[in-house]
N, C-alpha and C positions, 0 to 999 in steps of 0.2 A: 402447359399441358403435362400431366403426370403418365408415365409410361407403365404400363402393367406387364408383369412377367406372365409367361404362359403357364398353365397350371401344372404340366409334367415337371417344368424345371423347378418351381416352387416346391412340389412334391419331393423331388430328388434332392433339395437343399435341405428341406425338414429331416428326410431320411438319413442324409449323411450326419446330420447334427445330432442326431437320436443314437448314431452308431455306439458312442462310448457307453451311454446308458444301457444299451442293450447288451453290450459286452458284460457290465456288471451284472445284468439281470440273469444272463446266460451263467455266469458264474455261481449267482446265488442257487438257480436251477440245479447246478451240479452238486452243490453242497447239499441241497435240500432233499435230493433224490435218495431214495432207498432201493435196496436190491434183495429180493427174496430168494433164498437158496433151498432147494429140496434135498440137497444132498451135499456130501463133502466134495464131490467133483465139481458141483456148481460154484463152491467158493472160490475156485481156482480162476474162474472167469466172471468175477462180478463187474458189471457194466454199469455205469453211470452217466448222467447228462439228459437233459429234457429240451426239446422234444427228441432229439436223436441222442443215442448213447455215444459218446466220444472219449469216454475214459474206462479204461479196464484195469481192473486191480486182481492180483491174486491173492485172495483172503485166505487161503487153505490152512495158513498158521494157526488160524482161530479154530477152536475146537468146540462149538456149542453143544449142549448136552441134548438138545431135541431138534429135530426138523420138522416142518419148514422154519428157517429162521429168517428175520429180517436184519439186514446190516446197512449201516450208513457208509457214506463215503470217509475213508480213513485217511488222515494225514500222515506224513512220513514222520516215524516213530523217532529214529535215530538214524544218523548217517552211517553208522557201522552195521545197521540190520535193516535196510530200507524196504519198503513194501515195494514188490514189483509192479510198476504202474505203466502202461502204454497209452499214448494219445493218438486219436486219429483227427488229425487237423482238418481234414476236409469237412468231417461231420461238425467239427466244432465250428468252424466258420459258417457252415449252414445253419446252425442253431442260431449264431449271432444274427445272420442275416434275416432269420424267419422271426426272431423276437422282435428285431427292429422294425420289419413290417408290420406286425401285429401292434407295436406301439405307435407307428405312424397312423395307421388305419383308426386306432382307438382314438388318437388325438383329433383326427380330422372328423370323426364322429362326435366326439364330446364337444367340440369348439361351437357348434351351431347351438347345442342345448345350453352350454353355459351363458352363451351370448343372449338366448332368450330369456334366460332367468334373471339376467342383470340389466335387461332393457328397461328404461325408466318406463313406469305406467303398467308394467306386468303384475300380474296378481301377486307374485311372491315379495316384490319389494315395497309394495302399498302398505302403508301404516294408516289404520282407520282409527280415528280417535272416539 
């Protein structure tokens, strides 16, 4: 007789397995995020990260010709002239956990649909001659 695991235990295992993927997705969301500054003063506190801003950069060294200006996340240019960057670890961890929850829920919602589409005799897999 096969022993089945309880649903919360299975969901937790899937959630934990998806954490590395969620960390990569969170990093992508950080890099893909954009910041819109309305003044030079705003450039000093450019915040990046989705869904919560967890990285702040001082981009006041850049002098745009007009405002508002949209800036992307800036990588370190050189070790002798670094961009001042601060990190909020709590918000970063919260981002990873939230993205992982969305991935887990999306997976559990998509699996029944995919199974129904692959089921023998379903209309999508039937070939008519």
